C-alpha positions in Angstrom: 173.5 61.0 -73.4 171.4 63.3 -71.6 171.7 63.6 -67.9 175.2 62.0 -67.9 177.2 65.2 -67.5 177.7 66.5 -64.0 178.1 70.2 -64.9 177.6 72.7 -67.6 180.3 75.3 -67.0 179.2 79.0 -67.7 182.0 81.5 -67.9 183.1 84.7 -69.6 186.0 84.4 -72.0 186.9 88.0 -70.7 187.4 86.9 -67.2 190.8 85.9 -65.7 191.5 82.3 -66.7 193.7 81.5 -63.7 190.9 82.5 -61.2 188.4 80.5 -63.3 190.6 77.4 -63.3 191.2 77.7 -59.6 187.4 77.7 -58.9 186.9 75.0 -61.2 189.6 72.8 -59.5 188.1 73.6 -56.1 184.6 72.6 -57.4 185.8 69.4 -58.8 187.6 68.6 -55.5 184.5 69.0 -53.5 182.6 67.1 -56.1 185.1 64.2 -56.0 185.0 64.0 -52.2 181.2 63.9 -52.1 180.9 61.3 -55.0 183.9 59.3 -55.0 184.8 60.0 -58.6 185.8 62.9 -60.8 183.2 65.1 -62.4 182.3 65.2 -66.0 181.7 68.8 -67.4 180.6 70.5 -70.6 182.8 73.1 -71.8 181.9 75.3 -74.9 185.5 75.6 -76.3 185.5 71.7 -76.7 181.9 71.3 -77.6 181.1 74.2 -79.8 183.0 74.9 -83.1 184.6 78.1 -82.3 184.7 78.9 -86.1 181.2 78.5 -86.8 179.6 79.3 -83.3 176.2 80.4 -84.8 175.6 77.0 -86.3 176.1 75.2 -82.8 174.0 77.8 -81.0 170.7 75.9 -81.7 172.1 72.9 -79.7 172.8 75.0 -76.4 169.4 74.2 -74.9 170.2 70.4 -75.4 173.7 70.9 -74.0 172.0 72.4 -71.0 169.4 69.6 -70.6 172.1 67.0 -70.8 173.8 68.3 -67.7 172.7 67.6 -64.0 173.9 71.0 -62.9 174.9 74.5 -64.0 178.4 75.6 -62.7 178.8 79.5 -63.0 182.3 80.8 -62.7 181.5 84.5 -62.1 184.2 87.2 -62.8 184.3 90.8 -63.5 182.8 90.6 -67.0 180.2 87.9 -66.6 177.1 89.9 -66.0 177.9 92.1 -68.9 178.1 89.3 -71.4 174.9 88.4 -73.0 176.0 84.9 -74.0 176.6 84.3 -70.1 173.3 85.8 -69.3 171.5 83.6 -71.8 173.0 80.6 -70.4 
């Protein structure tokens, strides 16, 4: 339900996965220390059908609204990716 997800994770697929995972783990550890529980996150790969992305794009504003915060994992290609900038 809306507002129940702690963070919408925005990232570029072109950036280093190991670095993004390390940043996500660091953020999650800080979140858990502050809130006493693990965070819930919205990840595009698990929530948007990757074989039919265009069909699910219309739901993006709702996915964002359903999250309490936006977690941006910035790497070298993030700013050049229109999808990332749009989020």
